[in-house]
N, CA, C and O atoms as CSV, one atom per row, in Angstrom:
chain,resi,resn,atom,element,x,y,z
A,1,MET,N,N,153.529,93.712,129.545
A,1,MET,CA,C,153.190,94.210,128.207
A,1,MET,C,C,151.828,93.671,127.723
A,1,MET,O,O,151.104,94.346,126.991
A,2,SER,N,N,151.499,92.439,128.150
A,2,SER,CA,C,150.303,91.881,127.793
A,2,SER,C,C,149.060,92.635,128.431
A,2,SER,O,O,148.002,92.763,127.813
A,3,LEU,N,N,149.249,93.089,129.615
A,3,LEU,CA,C,148.155,93.880,130.246
A,3,LEU,C,C,148.037,95.267,129.489
A,3,LEU,O,O,146.924,95.731,129.241
A,4,LEU,N,N,149.045,95.831,129.176
A,4,LEU,CA,C,148.982,97.201,128.433
A,4,LEU,C,C,148.198,96.993,127.006
A,4,LEU,O,O,147.368,97.795,126.577
A,5,THR,N,N,148.587,95.810,126.355
A,5,THR,CA,C,147.971,95.466,125.097
A,5,THR,C,C,146.469,95.175,125.207
A,5,THR,O,O,145.668,95.425,124.307
A,6,LEU,N,N,146.151,94.615,126.414
A,6,LEU,CA,C,144.654,94.389,126.701
A,6,LEU,C,C,143.980,95.716,126.981
A,6,LEU,O,O,142.861,95.911,126.506
A,7,TYR,N,N,144.528,96.569,127.658
A,7,TYR,CA,C,143.986,97.860,127.931
A,7,TYR,C,C,143.879,98.716,126.663
A,7,TYR,O,O,142.937,99.499,126.544
A,8,ALA,N,N,144.836,98.587,125.692
A,8,ALA,CA,C,144.729,99.153,124.531
A,8,ALA,C,C,143.664,98.802,123.701
A,8,ALA,O,O,142.947,99.626,123.133
A,9,LEU,N,N,143.527,97.352,123.609
A,9,LEU,CA,C,142.384,96.737,122.839
A,9,LEU,C,C,141.093,97.188,123.341
A,9,LEU,O,O,140.215,97.486,122.531
A,10,ILE,N,N,140.890,97.267,124.584
A,10,ILE,CA,C,139.622,97.642,125.190
A,10,ILE,C,C,139.296,99.056,124.822
A,10,ILE,O,O,138.134,99.337,124.529
A,11,ILE,N,N,140.236,99.968,124.815
A,11,ILE,CA,C,140.023,101.356,124.467
A,11,ILE,C,C,139.724,101.394,122.902
A,11,ILE,O,O,138.808,102.087,122.461
A,12,VAL,N,N,140.443,100.707,122.180
A,12,VAL,CA,C,140.203,100.697,120.607
A,12,VAL,C,C,138.670,100.150,120.433
A,12,VAL,O,O,137.876,100.666,119.647
A,13,PHE,N,N,138.389,99.124,121.204
A,13,PHE,CA,C,137.020,98.480,121.014
A,13,PHE,C,C,135.999,99.539,121.279
A,13,PHE,O,O,135.056,99.704,120.504
A,14,CYS,N,N,136.172,100.291,122.401
A,14,CYS,CA,C,135.183,101.325,122.786
A,14,CYS,C,C,135.147,102.512,121.688
A,14,CYS,O,O,134.066,102.991,121.344
A,15,ILE,N,N,136.288,102.934,121.190
A,15,ILE,CA,C,136.304,103.966,120.196
A,15,ILE,C,C,135.644,103.369,118.873
A,15,ILE,O,O,134.924,104.088,118.181
A,16,ALA,N,N,135.873,102.176,118.569
A,16,ALA,CA,C,135.346,101.572,117.313
A,16,ALA,C,C,133.842,101.521,117.435
A,16,ALA,O,O,133.093,101.791,116.496
A,17,THR,N,N,133.443,101.165,118.628
A,17,THR,CA,C,131.898,101.095,118.793
A,17,THR,C,C,131.221,102.420,118.758
A,17,THR,O,O,130.102,102.597,118.276
A,18,ALA,N,N,131.986,103.367,119.311
A,18,ALA,CA,C,131.309,104.706,119.316
A,18,ALA,C,C,131.274,105.241,117.960
A,18,ALA,O,O,130.411,106.077,117.689
A,19,ILE,N,N,132.156,104.836,117.026
A,19,ILE,CA,C,132.199,105.340,115.732
A,19,ILE,C,C,131.053,104.574,114.885
A,19,ILE,O,O,130.384,105.147,114.025
A,20,ALA,N,N,130.919,103.335,115.198
A,20,ALA,CA,C,130.027,102.568,114.397
A,20,ALA,C,C,128.474,102.801,114.683
A,20,ALA,O,O,127.613,102.474,113.867
A,21,THR,N,N,128.189,103.397,115.920
A,21,THR,CA,C,126.884,103.633,116.226
A,21,THR,C,C,126.419,104.919,115.687
A,21,THR,O,O,127.147,105.905,115.570
A,22,ARG,N,N,125.203,104.870,115.372
A,22,ARG,CA,C,124.603,106.152,114.699
A,22,ARG,C,C,123.774,106.920,115.793
A,22,ARG,O,O,123.420,108.065,115.513
A,23,ASP,N,N,123.467,106.440,116.902
A,23,ASP,CA,C,122.840,107.092,117.900
A,23,ASP,C,C,123.864,107.879,118.683
A,23,ASP,O,O,124.820,107.328,119.230
A,24,ARG,N,N,123.626,109.289,118.728
A,24,ARG,CA,C,124.583,110.164,119.383
A,24,ARG,C,C,124.690,109.878,120.850
A,24,ARG,O,O,125.784,110.028,121.394
A,25,PHE,N,N,123.704,109.500,121.499
A,25,PHE,CA,C,123.856,109.136,123.018
A,25,PHE,C,C,124.666,107.957,123.195
A,25,PHE,O,O,125.537,107.979,124.064
A,26,SER,N,N,124.488,106.907,122.467
A,26,SER,CA,C,125.308,105.677,122.591
A,26,SER,C,C,126.708,105.973,122.299
A,26,SER,O,O,127.614,105.439,122.939
A,27,SER,N,N,126.940,106.902,121.243
A,27,SER,CA,C,128.349,107.184,120.904
A,27,SER,C,C,128.965,108.013,122.010
A,27,SER,O,O,130.143,107.803,122.299
A,28,LEU,N,N,128.264,108.944,122.658
A,28,LEU,CA,C,128.877,109.740,123.652
A,28,LEU,C,C,129.075,108.895,124.956
A,28,LEU,O,O,130.086,109.042,125.642
A,29,VAL,N,N,128.179,108.088,125.250
A,29,VAL,CA,C,128.406,107.133,126.462
A,29,VAL,C,C,129.525,106.285,126.222
A,29,VAL,O,O,130.355,106.117,127.116
A,30,THR,N,N,129.642,105.711,125.066
A,30,THR,CA,C,130.787,104.815,124.806
A,30,THR,C,C,132.115,105.589,124.911
A,30,THR,O,O,133.056,105.106,125.541
A,31,LEU,N,N,132.197,106.752,124.315
A,31,LEU,CA,C,133.402,107.602,124.368
A,31,LEU,C,C,133.763,108.001,125.834
A,31,LEU,O,O,134.922,108.109,126.234
A,32,GLY,N,N,132.720,108.196,126.543
A,32,GLY,CA,C,132.958,108.588,128.032
A,32,GLY,C,C,133.485,107.389,128.763
A,32,GLY,O,O,134.382,107.520,129.595
A,33,VAL,N,N,133.018,106.365,128.512
A,33,VAL,CA,C,133.492,105.108,129.132
A,33,VAL,C,C,134.990,104.877,128.802
A,33,VAL,O,O,135.813,104.582,129.669
A,34,ALA,N,N,135.268,105.023,127.566
A,34,ALA,CA,C,136.603,104.890,127.044
A,34,ALA,C,C,137.572,105.847,127.742
A,34,ALA,O,O,138.621,105.490,128.277
A,35,ILE,N,N,137.110,107.099,127.680
A,35,ILE,CA,C,137.896,108.067,128.521
A,35,ILE,C,C,138.090,107.907,130.045
A,35,ILE,O,O,139.159,108.154,130.604
A,36,THR,N,N,137.065,107.509,130.624
A,36,THR,CA,C,137.127,107.106,131.968
A,36,THR,C,C,138.148,106.005,132.299
A,36,THR,O,O,138.998,106.137,133.179
A,37,PHE,N,N,138.007,104.904,131.531
A,37,PHE,CA,C,138.830,103.800,131.569
A,37,PHE,C,C,140.335,104.211,131.305
A,37,PHE,O,O,141.224,103.764,132.030
A,38,PHE,N,N,140.588,105.014,130.323
A,38,PHE,CA,C,141.891,105.550,130.048
A,38,PHE,C,C,142.486,106.322,131.242
A,38,PHE,O,O,143.652,106.198,131.618
A,39,LEU,N,N,141.615,107.088,131.770
A,39,LEU,CA,C,142.125,108.047,132.999
A,39,LEU,C,C,142.364,107.130,134.145
A,39,LEU,O,O,143.356,107.311,134.851
A,40,PHE,N,N,141.486,106.107,134.399
A,40,PHE,CA,C,141.840,105.244,135.636
A,40,PHE,C,C,143.161,104.625,135.349
A,40,PHE,O,O,144.033,104.610,136.218
A,41,PHE,N,N,143.349,104.115,134.170
A,41,PHE,CA,C,144.676,103.388,133.861
A,41,PHE,C,C,145.813,104.341,133.913
A,41,PHE,O,O,146.860,104.023,134.478
A,42,ALA,N,N,145.641,105.551,133.320
A,42,ALA,CA,C,146.877,106.526,133.220
A,42,ALA,C,C,147.163,107.022,134.627
A,42,ALA,O,O,148.342,107.156,134.955
A,43,VAL,N,N,146.218,107.299,135.466
A,43,VAL,CA,C,146.496,107.919,136.722
A,43,VAL,C,C,147.074,106.839,137.693
A,43,VAL,O,O,147.879,107.160,138.568
A,44,ASN,N,N,146.620,105.467,137.511
A,44,ASN,CA,C,147.258,104.482,138.290
A,44,ASN,C,C,148.766,104.249,137.940
A,44,ASN,O,O,149.662,104.191,138.782
A,45,MET,N,N,148.940,104.113,136.499
A,45,MET,CA,C,150.343,103.765,136.072
A,45,MET,C,C,151.201,105.091,136.473
A,45,MET,O,O,152.334,104.947,136.932
A,46,SER,N,N,150.709,106.223,136.312
A,46,SER,CA,C,151.525,107.440,136.829
A,46,SER,C,C,151.894,107.416,138.259
A,46,SER,O,O,152.998,107.815,138.630
A,47,MET,N,N,150.997,106.958,139.073
A,47,MET,CA,C,151.221,106.737,140.468
A,47,MET,C,C,152.307,105.678,140.741
A,47,MET,O,O,153.222,105.854,141.546
A,48,VAL,N,N,152.140,104.608,140.036
A,48,VAL,CA,C,153.183,103.368,140.241
A,48,VAL,C,C,154.512,103.948,139.781
A,48,VAL,O,O,155.502,103.622,140.437
A,49,MET,N,N,154.667,104.745,138.768
A,49,MET,CA,C,155.932,105.079,138.259
A,49,MET,C,C,156.456,106.238,139.037
A,49,MET,O,O,157.600,106.620,138.789
A,50,GLY,N,N,155.729,106.857,139.976
A,50,GLY,CA,C,156.086,107.912,140.811
A,50,GLY,C,C,155.931,109.314,140.128
A,50,GLY,O,O,156.529,110.280,140.602
A,51,LEU,N,N,155.224,109.422,139.145
A,51,LEU,CA,C,155.043,110.579,138.304
A,51,LEU,C,C,154.010,111.555,138.911
A,51,LEU,O,O,154.030,112.775,138.750
A,52,ALA,N,N,153.155,110.898,139.590
A,52,ALA,CA,C,151.959,111.626,140.313
A,52,ALA,C,C,151.781,111.241,141.794
A,52,ALA,O,O,152.160,110.133,142.173
A,53,PRO,N,N,151.294,111.998,142.525
A,53,PRO,CA,C,151.133,111.603,144.000
A,53,PRO,C,C,150.075,110.442,144.088
A,53,PRO,O,O,149.235,110.290,143.201
A,54,VAL,N,N,150.142,109.725,145.064
A,54,VAL,CA,C,149.243,108.622,145.343
A,54,VAL,C,C,147.818,109.127,145.751
A,54,VAL,O,O,147.645,109.690,146.832
A,55,VAL,N,N,146.863,108.925,144.913
A,55,VAL,CA,C,145.487,109.238,145.191
A,55,VAL,C,C,144.518,108.208,145.433
A,55,VAL,O,O,143.367,108.486,145.772
A,56,GLY,N,N,144.964,106.922,145.261
A,56,GLY,CA,C,144.020,105.795,145.507
A,56,GLY,C,C,143.175,105.292,144.337
A,56,GLY,O,O,142.185,104.591,144.547
A,57,VAL,N,N,143.532,105.621,143.187
A,57,VAL,CA,C,142.762,105.030,142.044
A,57,VAL,C,C,143.197,103.619,141.675
A,57,VAL,O,O,144.360,103.377,141.352
A,58,PRO,N,N,142.275,102.722,141.727
A,58,PRO,CA,C,142.654,101.272,141.466
A,58,PRO,C,C,143.058,100.993,140.035
A,58,PRO,O,O,142.649,101.721,139.130
A,59,LEU,N,N,143.805,100.017,139.819
A,59,LEU,CA,C,144.064,99.618,138.387
A,59,LEU,C,C,142.912,98.850,137.813
A,59,LEU,O,O,142.595,97.792,138.355
A,60,PRO,N,N,142.235,99.302,136.730
A,60,PRO,CA,C,141.005,98.471,136.308
A,60,PRO,C,C,141.293,97.118,135.940
A,60,PRO,O,O,142.242,96.734,135.257
A,61,MET,N,N,140.265,96.343,136.525
A,61,MET,CA,C,140.310,94.831,136.331
A,61,MET,C,C,141.423,94.144,136.945
A,61,MET,O,O,141.489,92.931,136.747
A,62,VAL,N,N,142.337,94.713,137.676
A,62,VAL,CA,C,143.347,94.079,138.402
A,62,VAL,C,C,143.264,94.314,139.939
A,62,VAL,O,O,143.092,93.372,140.713
A,63,SER,N,N,143.386,95.544,140.335
A,63,SER,CA,C,143.246,95.938,141.723
A,63,SER,C,C,141.838,95.743,142.186
A,63,SER,O,O,140.885,95.929,141.429
A,64,TYR,N,N,141.706,95.358,143.460
A,64,TYR,CA,C,140.381,95.379,144.057
A,64,TYR,C,C,139.953,96.768,144.477
A,64,TYR,O,O,140.536,97.387,145.367
A,65,GLY,N,N,138.898,97.245,143.796
A,65,GLY,CA,C,138.570,98.568,144.106
A,65,GLY,C,C,137.199,98.671,144.649
A,65,GLY,O,O,136.795,99.786,144.979
A,66,GLY,N,N,136.469,97.676,144.775
A,66,GLY,CA,C,135.190,97.812,145.433
A,66,GLY,C,C,134.132,98.593,144.462
A,66,GLY,O,O,133.680,98.049,143.455
A,67,SER,N,N,133.801,99.831,144.833
A,67,SER,CA,C,132.903,100.503,144.020
A,67,SER,C,C,133.390,100.972,142.787
A,67,SER,O,O,132.563,101.187,141.900
A,68,ALA,N,N,134.712,101.191,142.547
A,68,ALA,CA,C,135.274,101.591,141.347
A,68,ALA,C,C,135.101,100.306,140.299
A,68,ALA,O,O,134.805,100.475,139.116
A,69,MET,N,N,135.290,99.215,140.801
A,69,MET,CA,C,135.220,98.025,139.943
A,69,MET,C,C,133.638,97.861,139.563
A,69,MET,O,O,133.319,97.568,138.410
A,70,LEU,N,N,132.770,98.043,140.476
A,70,LEU,CA,C,131.283,97.979,140.213
A,70,LEU,C,C,130.908,98.977,139.167
A,70,LEU,O,O,130.188,98.597,138.244
A,71,VAL,N,N,131.306,100.167,139.214
A,71,VAL,CA,C,130.863,101.274,138.287
A,71,VAL,C,C,131.502,100.942,136.884
A,71,VAL,O,O,130.874,101.136,135.843
A,72,LEU,N,N,132.871,100.397,136.910
A,72,LEU,CA,C,133.485,100.093,135.692
A,72,LEU,C,C,132.854,99.021,134.955
A,72,LEU,O,O,132.770,99.098,133.729
A,73,MET,N,N,132.376,97.967,135.630
A,73,MET,CA,C,131.745,96.753,135.001
A,73,MET,C,C,130.327,97.155,134.569
A,73,MET,O,O,129.801,96.524,133.652
A,74,ALA,N,N,129.680,98.155,135.162
A,74,ALA,CA,C,128.340,98.639,134.766
A,74,ALA,C,C,128.605,99.480,133.448
A,74,ALA,O,O,127.814,99.372,132.511
A,75,ALA,N,N,129.616,100.248,133.370
A,75,ALA,CA,C,129.993,101.137,132.242
A,75,ALA,C,C,130.321,100.201,131.094
A,75,ALA,O,O,129.917,100.513,129.974
A,76,PHE,N,N,131.062,99.006,131.274
A,76,PHE,CA,C,131.243,98.169,130.250
A,76,PHE,C,C,129.989,97.410,129.708
A,76,PHE,O,O,129.950,96.969,128.559
A,77,GLY,N,N,128.977,97.288,130.595
A,77,GLY,CA,C,127.767,96.759,130.170
A,77,GLY,C,C,127.086,97.803,129.227
A,77,GLY,O,O,126.483,97.389,128.237
A,78,LEU,N,N,127.150,99.012,129.468
A,78,LEU,CA,C,126.629,100.068,128.533
A,78,LEU,C,C,127.303,99.958,127.217
A,78,LEU,O,O,126.650,100.053,126.178
A,79,VAL,N,N,128.642,99.752,127.220
A,79,VAL,CA,C,129.489,99.784,125.951
A,79,VAL,C,C,128.961,98.487,125.108
A,79,VAL,O,O,128.740,98.552,123.899
A,80,GLN,N,N,128.798,97.397,125.821
A,80,GLN,CA,C,128.316,96.174,125.264
A,80,GLN,C,C,126.998,96.306,124.672
A,80,GLN,O,O,126.734,95.793,123.584
A,81,SER,N,N,126.094,97.032,125.403
A,81,SER,CA,C,124.730,97.147,124.894
A,81,SER,C,C,124.758,98.084,123.637
A,81,SER,O,O,124.074,97.800,122.655
A,82,ALA,N,N,125.506,99.137,123.668
A,82,ALA,CA,C,125.717,100.038,122.503
A,82,ALA,C,C,126.231,99.146,121.281
A,82,ALA,O,O,125.763,99.285,120.151
A,83,HIS,N,N,127.163,98.282,121.569
A,83,HIS,CA,C,127.765,97.427,120.496
A,83,HIS,C,C,126.754,96.433,119.932
A,83,HIS,O,O,126.700,96.131,118.740
A,84,ILE,N,N,126.009,95.979,120.825
A,84,ILE,CA,C,124.851,94.984,120.330
A,84,ILE,C,C,123.851,95.686,119.534
A,84,ILE,O,O,123.440,95.159,118.500
A,85,HIS,N,N,123.420,96.825,119.913
A,85,HIS,CA,C,122.353,97.570,119.329
A,85,HIS,C,C,122.753,98.516,118.138
A,85,HIS,O,O,121.933,99.290,117.645
A,86,ARG,N,N,123.973,98.424,117.728
A,86,ARG,CA,C,124.454,99.351,116.556
A,86,ARG,C,C,123.725,98.929,115.311
A,86,ARG,O,O,123.310,97.776,115.191
A,87,PRO,N,N,123.567,99.821,114.407
A,87,PRO,CA,C,122.845,99.382,113.156
A,87,PRO,C,C,123.766,98.506,112.311
A,87,PRO,O,O,124.958,98.766,112.147
A,88,ARG,N,N,123.162,97.488,111.802
A,88,ARG,CA,C,123.885,96.454,110.914
A,88,ARG,C,C,123.851,97.109,109.528
A,88,ARG,O,O,123.151,98.071,109.213
A,89,GLY,N,N,124.739,96.419,108.725
A,89,GLY,CA,C,124.753,96.661,107.362
A,89,GLY,C,C,123.567,96.146,106.620
A,89,GLY,O,O,122.905,95.199,107.046
A,90,ARG,N,N,123.283,96.811,105.438
A,90,ARG,CA,C,122.107,96.305,104.827
A,90,ARG,C,C,122.259,94.926,104.295
A,90,ARG,O,O,123.203,94.639,103.560
A,91,THR,N,N,121.336,94.051,104.654
A,91,THR,CA,C,121.276,92.690,104.198
A,91,THR,C,C,120.107,92.511,103.268
A,91,THR,O,O,119.104,93.222,103.332
A,92,ARG,N,N,120.272,91.539,102.404
A,92,ARG,CA,C,119.118,91.321,101.407
A,92,ARG,C,C,118.508,90.150,101.754
A,92,ARG,O,O,117.544,89.742,101.107
């Protein structure tokens, strides 16, 4: 359950970052990363439960996936960059 909660928090963070950014490109990249992360998670869980055929998608941040892990970590770097460079509220 803690792993499911962690995955849900990551997806919520990505969606919240996509909403908070005003730049359309950053918003679309962040939403794309959230959808990709969710699909990796959903496909792996459905394979484990026997609802889908085994296709070899690793569980994000748990299974050793090699290139999948490298791409996912680079994508999270893009999300963090979009989060850092989002517009701040007006300060006086």
